[in-house]
C-alpha positions in Angstrom: 48.3 -65.8 126.1 44.5 -65.5 126.2 42.1 -63.0 124.8 40.1 -61.7 127.8 36.6 -60.2 127.7 33.4 -59.8 129.6 30.1 -61.7 129.3 26.7 -61.4 130.8 25.0 -64.7 130.7 21.7 -63.3 131.9 21.5 -60.9 129.0 23.1 -63.3 126.6 25.8 -60.7 125.8 29.5 -60.8 125.4 31.8 -57.9 125.0 35.3 -56.4 125.3 36.5 -54.7 128.5 36.1 -51.2 129.7 39.1 -49.3 131.0 37.9 -49.1 134.6 37.2 -52.8 134.6 40.5 -53.6 133.1 42.3 -51.6 135.8 40.3 -53.3 138.6 40.7 -56.8 137.1 44.5 -56.3 136.9 44.7 -55.2 140.5 42.6 -58.1 141.8 44.2 -60.9 139.7 47.8 -59.7 139.3 49.2 -62.9 140.9 47.8 -65.2 138.2 47.4 -63.1 135.1 48.7 -59.8 133.6 46.2 -58.1 131.2 47.2 -55.6 128.5 44.7 -53.9 126.2 44.4 -51.8 123.0 41.9 -49.6 121.4 41.8 -48.9 117.7 42.4 -45.3 116.7 42.7 -43.4 113.4 45.7 -41.1 113.8 47.0 -38.2 111.8 50.8 -37.9 112.0 52.4 -34.6 111.0 55.8 -33.0 111.5 57.9 -30.3 109.9 58.8 -30.7 106.3 56.5 -33.6 105.6 52.9 -34.0 104.4 50.6 -35.1 107.1 49.5 -38.7 106.8 46.6 -40.7 108.3 47.5 -44.2 109.7 45.6 -46.9 111.5 46.9 -46.8 115.1 46.1 -47.9 118.6 46.1 -46.6 122.1 47.6 -49.3 124.3 48.4 -50.0 127.9 52.0 -49.8 128.9 52.1 -53.5 129.7 50.6 -54.8 126.4 53.8 -55.3 124.4 55.6 -56.9 127.4 52.5 -59.2 127.8 53.0 -60.2 124.2 56.7 -60.6 124.6 57.5 -58.0 122.0 60.2 -55.3 122.4 61.1 -52.3 120.3 64.2 -52.8 118.0 65.1 -49.2 118.5 64.5 -47.0 121.6 62.2 -48.3 124.3 58.6 -49.1 125.2 56.1 -47.2 127.3 56.8 -46.7 131.0 53.9 -47.0 133.5 54.1 -43.3 134.4 53.6 -42.4 130.7 50.3 -44.4 130.7 48.5 -42.1 133.1 46.3 -39.0 132.8 48.2 -35.8 132.3 51.4 -37.6 131.1 53.5 -36.0 128.3 52.6 -37.5 124.8 54.9 -40.3 123.6 54.5 -42.7 120.8 55.9 -45.8 119.1 56.4 -46.2 115.3 55.9 -49.3 113.3 58.9 -50.5 111.3 56.9 -49.6 108.1 56.5 -46.0 109.1 60.1 -45.7 110.2 61.4 -47.0 106.9 58.9 -45.2 104.5 58.4 -41.9 106.2 61.7 -41.5 108.0 64.0 -43.6 105.7 65.2 -45.7 108.7 66.9 -42.8 110.3 68.1 -43.8 113.8 67.7 -40.1 114.8 63.9 -40.5 114.5 63.8 -41.6 118.1 63.5 -38.5 120.2 61.9 -36.5 117.4 58.8 -34.4 118.3 55.8 -34.8 116.1 52.0 -34.1 116.2 49.3 -36.7 116.6 45.9 -35.1 115.9 47.6 -31.7 116.5 48.9 -32.7 119.9 52.7 -32.9 120.5 54.2 -36.4 121.0 57.8 -37.7 121.2 58.8 -40.8 119.3 60.5 -43.1 121.8 60.8 -46.4 119.9 60.4 -48.4 116.7 58.7 -51.8 116.7 60.1 -54.9 114.9 59.6 -55.5 111.1 56.2 -57.0 110.2 54.7 -56.2 113.6 51.4 -54.3 113.4 49.4 -55.5 116.4 46.5 -56.0 116.7 45.5 -55.8 113.0 47.4 -53.4 110.7 48.3 -50.7 113.1 51.3 -48.4 112.3 51.4 -46.1 115.4 50.9 -46.6 119.1 50.3 -44.2 121.9 49.5 -44.8 125.7 45.9 -45.5 126.5 45.8 -44.0 130.0 45.8 -40.3 129.2 42.4 -40.7 127.4 41.1 -44.0 128.5 41.1 -43.3 132.2 38.1 -41.0 131.8 36.0 -43.5 129.9 32.9 -44.9 131.7 32.5 -48.5 132.9 29.8 -49.3 130.4 32.2 -48.4 127.5 33.4 -51.9 126.8 35.7 -51.2 123.9 39.2 -52.6 124.7 40.7 -55.6 123.1 42.5 -57.3 125.9 45.1 -60.0 126.0 46.3 -61.7 129.2 49.5 -63.7 130.0 49.2 -66.3 132.7 51.8 -66.1 135.5 54.3 -68.9 135.6 52.6 -72.0 137.1 49.1 -70.4 136.9 46.3 -72.2 135.1 43.6 -70.9 132.9 41.0 -72.0 135.6 42.8 -70.1 138.3 42.8 -66.9 136.2 39.0 -67.4 135.5 38.3 -67.8 139.2 40.3 -64.7 140.1 38.7 -62.6 137.4 35.2 -63.9 138.2 35.7 -63.0 141.8 36.8 -59.5 140.8 33.8 -59.2 138.5 31.5 -60.3 141.3 32.9 -57.6 143.6 32.4 -55.0 140.8 28.8 -56.1 140.3 28.1 -55.4 144.0 29.9 -52.1 143.9 28.5 -50.9 140.5 25.2 -52.9 140.0 24.0 -50.6 137.2 27.0 -51.1 134.9 28.4 -54.4 136.1 25.5 -56.5 137.3 25.7 -60.0 135.9 29.0 -59.5 134.1 31.7 -62.1 134.5 35.0 -63.0 132.7 35.3 -64.6 129.2 38.4 -66.3 127.7 39.3 -67.5 124.2 42.5 -68.6 122.6 44.4 -66.4 120.2 43.5 -68.8 117.4 39.8 -68.5 118.2 40.0 -64.7 118.3 42.3 -64.1 115.4 40.8 -66.7 113.0 37.0 -66.2 113.0 34.7 -69.0 111.9 34.4 -67.6 108.3 38.2 -67.8 107.8 38.4 -71.2 109.2 35.5 -72.4 107.0 36.9 -71.0 103.8 40.4 -72.4 104.5 38.8 -75.8 105.3 36.9 -75.8 102.0 40.0 -74.8 100.0 41.9 -77.6 101.7 39.2 -80.1 101.0 39.1 -79.1 97.3 42.9 -79.3 97.1 42.7 -82.8 98.6 40.2 -83.8 96.0 42.6 -82.8 93.3 45.4 -84.6 95.0 43.3 -87.8 95.0 42.4 -87.3 91.3 46.1 -87.0 90.5 47.0 -90.0 92.6 44.2 -92.1 91.0 45.8 -91.1 87.6 49.2 -92.3 88.8 47.7 -95.5 90.2 46.1 -96.1 86.8 49.4 -95.5 85.0 51.2 -97.8 87.5 48.6 -100.5 86.8 49.1 -100.2 83.1 52.9 -100.1 83.4 52.7 -103.1 85.8 50.7 -105.1 83.2 53.3 -104.3 80.5 55.9 -105.7 83.0 54.1 -108.9 83.8 56.6 -111.1 82.0 59.5 -109.3 83.7 57.8 -109.7 87.2 57.1 -113.3 86.5 60.7 -114.0 85.4 62.0 -112.2 88.6 59.7 -114.4 90.7 60.8 -117.6 88.8 64.4 -117.0 89.6 63.7 -116.5 93.3 62.3 -113.1 94.1 59.5 -113.3 96.7 56.3 -111.3 96.4 57.3 -109.0 99.3 60.5 -108.1 97.5 58.6 -107.5 94.3 56.2 -105.2 96.1 59.1 -103.3 97.7 60.6 -102.8 94.3 57.4 -101.3 92.8 56.8 -99.2 95.9 60.4 -97.8 95.7 59.7 -96.7 92.1 56.5 -95.0 93.3 58.3 -93.1 96.1 61.0 -91.9 93.7 58.3 -90.6 91.4 56.5 -89.0 94.3 59.6 -87.2 95.6 60.6 -86.1 92.1 57.3 -84.1 92.0 58.1 -82.1 95.2 60.5 -79.5 93.6 58.0 -78.7 90.8 55.1 -78.6 93.3 57.0 -76.2 95.5 57.8 -74.0 92.5 54.2 -73.8 91.6 53.3 -73.1 95.2 55.7 -70.2 95.3 54.1 -68.7 92.2 50.6 -69.4 93.5 51.2 -67.8 96.9 52.6 -64.7 95.2 49.6 -64.4 93.0 47.4 -64.9 96.1 49.2 -62.1 97.9 48.9 -59.8 94.9 45.2 -60.4 94.8 44.7 -59.1 98.3 44.5 -55.3 98.8 47.1 -53.8 101.1 45.9 -53.3 104.7 42.8 -55.5 104.0 44.4 -58.6 105.5 45.7 -58.6 109.1 49.5 -58.5 109.4 49.7 -61.9 111.0 48.1 -63.6 108.0 50.9 -64.3 105.5 51.4 -66.6 102.5 54.8 -68.1 102.2 56.6 -71.3 101.4 59.0 -72.2 104.3 60.7 -75.3 105.6 57.5 -76.5 107.2 55.8 -76.3 103.8 58.6 -78.3 102.2 58.5 -81.0 104.8 54.8 -81.2 104.5 55.0 -81.5 100.7 57.7 -84.2 101.0 55.6 -86.1 103.6 52.5 -85.9 101.4 54.5 -87.1 98.4 55.9 -90.1 100.3 52.5 -91.1 101.9 50.5 -90.8 98.7 53.2 -92.7 96.8 53.1 -95.5 99.3 49.3 -95.6 99.5 48.6 -95.3 95.8 51.6 -97.3 94.8 50.8 -100.2 97.1 47.5 -101.0 95.4 48.8 -101.4 91.9 51.9 -103.3 93.2 49.7 -105.9 95.0 47.6 -106.3 91.8 50.7 -106.7 89.7 52.2 -109.5 91.8 48.9 -111.2 92.6 47.8 -114.4 90.8 49.5 -117.3 89.1 53.0 -116.4 87.8 52.8 -119.6 85.6 49.5 -118.3 84.1 51.1 -114.9 83.5 54.0 -116.5 81.6 51.6 -118.5 79.6 48.8 -115.9 78.9 51.0 -112.9 78.4 50.1 -109.3 79.3 46.8 -109.4 77.3 45.3 -111.8 79.8 46.6 -109.8 82.7 45.2 -106.6 81.2 41.8 -108.0 80.9 41.8 -109.1 84.6 42.6 -105.6 85.7 40.5 -103.5 83.4 37.7 -103.2 85.9 40.1 -101.7 88.5 41.3 -99.1 86.1 37.8 -98.2 85.2 36.9 -97.9 88.8 39.7 -95.4 89.4 38.5 -93.3 86.4 35.0 -93.3 87.9 36.4 -92.1 91.2 38.4 -89.4 89.5 35.3 -88.1 87.6 33.2 -88.2 90.8 35.8 -86.1 92.7 36.1 -83.7 89.8 32.4 -83.2 89.8 32.5 -82.2 93.5 35.4 -79.7 92.9 33.7 -78.2 89.8 30.3 -77.7 91.4 32.0 -75.9 94.3 34.0 -73.8 91.8 31.0 -72.8 89.8 29.0 -71.8 92.9 31.8 -69.4 94.0 32.1 -68.1 90.4 28.4 -67.4 90.2 28.5 -65.8 93.7 31.3 -63.5 92.5 29.5 -62.7 89.3 26.3 -61.9 91.2 28.1 -59.4 93.5 29.9 -57.8 90.6 26.7 -57.4 88.5 24.3 -56.5 91.3 22.2 -53.4 90.9 23.0 -51.1 93.8 20.6 -48.4 92.6 23.1 -45.8 91.3 25.9 -45.4 88.8 29.4 -45.5 90.3 31.2 -44.7 87.0 31.3 -40.9 87.3 32.1 -40.7 91.0 35.3 -40.0 92.8 35.8 -40.0 96.6 38.4 -39.4 99.3 38.6 -39.0 103.0 40.3 -36.4 105.2 40.8 -35.9 108.9 39.9 -32.6 110.5 41.6 -32.8 113.9 43.5 -30.5 116.1 42.8 -27.3 118.1 41.7 -25.4 115.0 38.7 -27.7 114.7 37.6 -27.8 118.3 35.6 -24.6 118.0 31.8 -24.8 117.3 31.0 -25.5 113.7 34.7 -25.2 112.6 34.4 -28.5 110.6 31.1 -27.4 109.1 32.7 -24.1 107.8 35.7 -25.9 106.5 33.8 -28.6 104.5 31.3 -26.1 103.2 34.1 -23.9 101.9 35.9 -26.9 100.3 32.8 -28.2 98.6 32.0 -24.8 97.1 35.6 -24.6 95.8 35.5 -28.1 94.3 32.2 -27.5 92.6 33.6 -24.4 91.0 36.3 -26.6 89.3 35.9 -27.4 85.5 34.4 -30.8 84.9 32.7 -31.1 88.3 29.0 -31.5 88.2 28.4 -31.6 91.9 30.0 -32.6 95.2 29.2 -33.1 98.9 31.0 -33.7 102.2 29.8 -36.2 104.7 30.6 -38.6 107.5 29.8 -41.2 104.8 31.4 -42.2 101.5 29.3 -44.3 99.0 30.2 -48.0 99.2 33.1 -47.2 101.6 30.9 -46.8 104.6 30.3 -44.4 107.4 27.3 -42.9 109.2 25.9 -43.6 112.7 23.4 -46.2 113.9 21.3 -44.6 116.7 18.0 -45.8 118.1 15.1 -43.6 117.0 11.7 -42.5 118.1 8.9 -41.7 115.7 6.6 -38.8 116.5 3.1 -40.2 117.2 4.3 -43.8 117.6 5.2 -45.7 120.7 9.0 -46.1 120.9 10.3 -49.6 120.3 13.5 -50.5 122.0 16.3 -51.5 119.6 14.8 -49.8 116.6 17.7 -48.0 114.8 18.5 -46.4 111.5 21.6 -45.3 109.6 22.1 -41.6 110.1 24.2 -39.8 107.6 25.2 -36.1 108.0 26.0 -34.4 104.6 26.2 -31.0 103.0 23.7 -30.1 100.2 23.8 -31.9 96.8 24.3 -35.4 98.2 21.5 -37.0 96.3 22.3 -35.1 93.2 26.0 -36.2 93.4 25.3 -39.8 94.0 22.4 -39.9 91.5 19.5 -40.6 93.7 16.3 -38.9 92.5 13.7 -38.0 95.0 10.4 -39.9 94.6 8.6 -37.5 96.9 9.2 -34.1 98.5 12.4 -32.1 98.1 16.1 -32.0 98.9 18.1 -29.8 101.2 18.5 -26.2 100.0 22.1 -24.8 100.1 21.2 -22.8 103.2 19.9 -25.8 105.0 23.1 -27.8 104.1 25.2 -25.0 105.6 23.2 -24.8 108.9 21.7 -26.8 111.7 18.2 -26.9 110.2 16.4 -30.0 111.6 15.3 -31.5 108.2 15.9 -34.9 106.8 15.7 -36.8 103.5 15.0 -40.5 104.1 15.2 -43.5 101.8 12.2 -45.7 100.8 13.1 -48.4 103.2 12.8 -46.1 106.2 9.6 -44.6 104.8 7.9 -47.9 104.4 9.2 -49.2 107.8 8.2 -46.3 110.0 5.3 -44.8 108.0 3.6 -47.8 106.4 0.6 -47.0 104.3 0.9 -43.3 104.8 2.9 -40.3 103.7 6.4 -40.0 105.3 7.0 -36.4 104.1 6.1 -34.2 107.0 6.7 -36.9 109.5 9.1 -36.4 112.4 11.7 -38.5 114.2 14.5 -38.0 116.7 17.4 -39.8 118.2 16.6 -41.6 121.4 17.2 -39.4 124.5 17.8 -36.3 122.3 15.6 -33.3 122.0 15.9 -32.3 118.3 13.0 -33.5 116.1 13.9 -33.9 112.4 11.1 -33.2 109.8 11.1 -35.4 106.8 11.2 -33.2 103.7 11.9 -35.8 101.0 12.1 -39.5 100.2 15.0 -40.6 98.0 15.0 -43.5 95.5 16.1 -46.8 97.0 19.7 -47.7 96.7 22.2 -49.8 98.6 24.7 -47.0 99.5 26.9 -49.5 101.3 27.3 -51.8 98.3 26.3 -55.5 98.3 28.0 -58.6 99.5 27.6 -61.8 101.5 25.4 -60.8 104.5 24.7 -57.4 103.0 21.8 -57.8 100.6 19.1 -55.3 101.5 19.6 -51.5 102.0 19.3 -50.2 105.6 16.8 -47.7 106.8 18.7 -44.4 106.2 18.2 -40.7 107.0 20.3 -37.9 105.5 20.5 -34.8 107.8 22.6 -31.6 107.5 26.3 -32.0 108.2 26.0 -29.7 111.2 24.5 -32.6 113.1 27.3 -35.0 112.3 30.5 -33.0 112.3 32.9 -36.0 112.6 36.7 -35.6 112.3 36.7 -38.3 109.5 35.1 -36.5 106.6 34.5 -37.9 103.1 34.4 -35.9 99.9 32.4 -37.4 97.0 32.5 -35.7 93.5 30.5 -36.4 90.4 32.6 -35.7 87.2 31.6 -35.2 83.6 34.8 -36.9 82.4 37.3 -39.3 84.0 36.6 -39.2 87.8 40.3 -39.6 88.8 41.3 -36.5 86.8 40.1 -34.2 89.7 42.4 -35.8 92.3 45.3 -33.3 92.0 43.0 -30.3 92.0 41.2 -31.5 95.1 44.5 -32.0 96.9 45.5 -28.5 96.0 42.2 -27.0 97.3 42.4 -29.0 100.6 46.1 -28.1 101.2 45.5 -24.5 100.3 42.7 -24.3 102.9 44.8 -26.2 105.5 48.1 -27.8 104.8 47.8 -30.0 107.9 44.8 -32.0 106.6 45.8 -35.5 105.6 44.0 -37.0 102.5 43.6 -40.8 102.2 41.5 -43.5 100.6 41.6 -41.6 97.3 39.7 -43.9 94.9 37.0 -43.8 92.2 33.8 -45.2 93.5 34.0 -48.1 91.1 37.4 -49.0 92.5 35.9 -48.8 96.0 33.0 -51.1 94.9 35.4 -53.7 93.5 37.5 -53.5 96.7 34.4 -54.4 98.7 34.2 -57.9 97.3 37.9 -58.8 96.8 37.5 -61.8 99.1 34.7 -63.2 96.8 37.0 -62.7 93.8 39.8 -64.6 95.6 37.5 -67.4 96.5 36.1 -67.6 93.0 39.5 -67.8 91.3 41.1 -70.2 93.8 38.2 -72.6 93.5 38.0 -72.2 89.7 41.7 -73.0 89.5 41.2 -76.1 91.6 38.1 -77.2 89.7 39.7 -76.8 86.3 42.8 -78.7 87.4 40.6 -81.5 88.6 38.7 -81.5 85.3 41.9 -81.7 83.3 43.3 -84.5 85.4 40.0 -86.4 85.2 39.9 -86.0 81.4 43.5 -87.2 81.2 42.4 -90.2 83.2 39.6 -91.0 80.8 42.0 -90.6 77.9 44.7 -92.7 79.4 42.5 -95.6 80.3 40.8 -95.6 76.9 44.2 -95.3 75.0 45.6 -98.2 77.0 42.4 -100.2 76.5 42.5 -99.7 72.7 46.1 -100.9 72.7 45.1 -104.0 74.6 42.0 -104.7 72.6 43.5 -104.3 69.2 43.0 -108.0 68.3 39.3 -107.8 69.5 38.8 -104.7 67.4 40.5 -106.3 64.5 38.1 -109.3 64.7 35.1 -106.9 64.9 36.2 -105.1 61.8 37.0 -108.3 60.0 33.4 -109.5 60.7 32.0 -106.3 59.2 32.1 -103.6 61.9 32.8 -100.2 60.3 35.2 -97.5 61.5 32.2 -95.5 62.7 31.0 -98.5 64.8 34.4 -98.8 66.4 34.5 -95.1 67.0 31.1 -95.2 68.7 32.1 -98.2 70.8 35.2 -96.5 72.3 33.5 -93.1 72.9 30.6 -94.9 74.5 32.9 -96.7 76.9 34.5 -93.4 77.9 31.2 -91.5 78.3 29.8 -94.5 80.3 32.7 -94.3 82.7 32.3 -90.6 83.0 28.5 -90.9 83.4 28.9 -93.3 86.3 31.4 -91.0 88.0 29.1 -88.0 87.3 26.2 -89.7 89.0 28.3 -90.5 92.0 29.7 -87.0 92.1 26.3 -85.4 91.9 25.3 -87.3 95.0 28.4 -86.4 96.9 28.6 -82.7 95.8 25.7 -81.5 98.0 27.4 -82.9 101.1 30.3 -80.5 100.6 28.5 -77.4 99.1 26.1 -77.1 102.0 29.1 -75.9 104.1 29.6 -73.0 101.7 26.1 -71.6 102.1 27.2 -68.7 104.3 29.9 -67.7 101.8 27.7 -67.4 98.8 25.8 -64.4 97.5 22.4 -65.0 95.9 23.1 -68.5 94.9 22.2 -71.6 96.9 24.5 -74.5 97.7 22.2 -76.8 95.7 21.8 -74.4 92.7 20.3 -76.5 89.8 22.1 -74.4 87.1 25.5 -75.3 88.6 24.8 -79.0 88.8 23.4 -79.0 85.2 26.3 -77.0 83.8 28.9 -79.3 85.4 27.0 -82.4 84.1 27.0 -81.1 80.6 30.7 -80.0 80.8 31.9 -83.3 82.2 30.1 -85.4 79.5 31.4 -83.1 76.7 35.0 -83.3 78.1 34.7 -87.0 78.5 33.5 -87.4 74.9 36.4 -85.2 73.7 38.9 -87.2 75.8 37.5 -90.4 74.3 37.7 -89.2 70.7 41.5 -89.5 70.2 41.7 -93.1 71.4 38.5 -93.9 69.4 40.1 -92.5 66.2 43.1 -94.6 66.8 40.9 -97.7 67.2 39.0 -96.9 64.1 42.2 -96.8 62.1 43.4 -100.3 63.2 44.3 -102.6 60.3 42.3 -105.8 60.9 44.9 -108.1 59.2 47.8 -106.6 61.2 45.8 -106.9 64.4 44.9 -110.5 63.8 48.6 -111.4 63.2 49.6 -110.0 66.7 50.7 -112.7 69.2 
């Protein structure tokens, strides 16, 4: 399977396929590749006795699901003659719609329903969990509508299956030959266009997803190394305490290889014992991760689960890390003179290995620094998005969308009359300050991006704006005061009066240094000139996020010029915004019971939904960073506690010679802070090497942010001092006489 598209190397462009090109490519290359395609659609499903619902859907070629190797679990797929102009309407349901809307009734197949007011017959149900290509719930044939699309409309997502024995290069040659012939036949639309291939992984996992998963994996590996360093330190300490035992075993005939195998076997047992607990935590973690992701915001093929592969992976990692981090301490334990070990005891052995344990702590702290810096950067990015000033208050706003489709809305201005009537009804409701209908919903999106021409100015190719069609009271509802000029009147909002209110960005861009009010602009290749009657205060109506920092140039025109089927209602309330929901549903269904209502949310909910990914990044990295910090602090505590137990005679001598408890306390804490300080210095050098990869995922915070590095430094030193305090207190309480009597 390959994702197939078109590219124009001369123009430096790549794109999807148009329907005519898809048809011709399939005919020319049918011996080596079979190409199926889909086109995203928003569909309204309605039938007798049920409230109409809007779903994400797709129009597909009849061969697409066979190309994918997927068959319906109930009924059948599309036949070729159903994928042609003039064919009777048929459709396929997702398993989700079949179970939720039709309660898994087998009699659903054969049922007649309406899609956008047009009759369709349900002919099949797709398998559970299948929602290709993204989160689609309904599918209809592409041919009845796609066959009339022009060649330059490259908007089909196409996937090809190579014929048995055919290679990718053979398919490329065949399609390039077909494209070359089309370029000669249709030079205006196809000149310079050739084929383009990419794997499913490349198409379905974009660079940003690959990057964030790579960073998360790298951070998890850091924590794994910190934990393993801790275990190695514990193994070293335990090995020192077993020096006499090891020496006795060797004295009675055990070779060094056998002793190493004994110690490694113990490490592997410990490693494997961790797997069940690790898997349990993983199950909890993946459920929390799934719960943090909004429904239908993640493609259906991205799932988080713990399966047999996960368990094998965990067991494999446990064995490998146990062997690697167990071998090092084992070799150190059996190294050296066994006679000297029997003579010196474990105190001498401990002294010889203290540097190794200290080095492991330094490594732990360094890795914890890298994990913590990354976590703090993502937390700051998340906080910056959540606290960003978008230019208006979202708290009193409520929004929802509705689809105005079907024969009743094909007449001229039918949608305008409907939305105008609905807005007037809603504004008459108690508690409503104002409302407007539009092809746009604040934060949620919408509008159109046409190229524009400015009156009195030479047209510049590629200059575009965001055009929003709305009824009157839009600026009042959102809370955007006008800095100059005036807003639409009610009469202008109900008619096709060519007036426009623009934002400050558009005013400064197209009328720099002069008054924009009174200026005129039009859409490229259109005749209507819009006169600017007002300039609204700047605001980022689309919210903020990574890659979306500055507001676009925007113009608001009467809804008559943008009568789209997908209409948003935005309402400003005096009280709780969500309290108007039921009343609005009643008004809409009273006007037309076939109108589906969806995406019903407060604007504040919509805003938070806009940066859920940043929230997930922040909390995942914060969890990893805090875990690393705790493990590193445990490492500092463990090494110092063991060191105190091994240095009790030395400390006793110091105290016998006049050292106070405070001196001993300072000595031990200084040792701990020194180890942490060395690790901190190394970590601060290493951290920028990793954080620079995260630059494209951060909002208004750089990968080398000084505040993050300073905060982590202070935190690490404080935690190291705190971890050192308990062993230091223990050392300060040592009885000098008792310590000096120890053998």
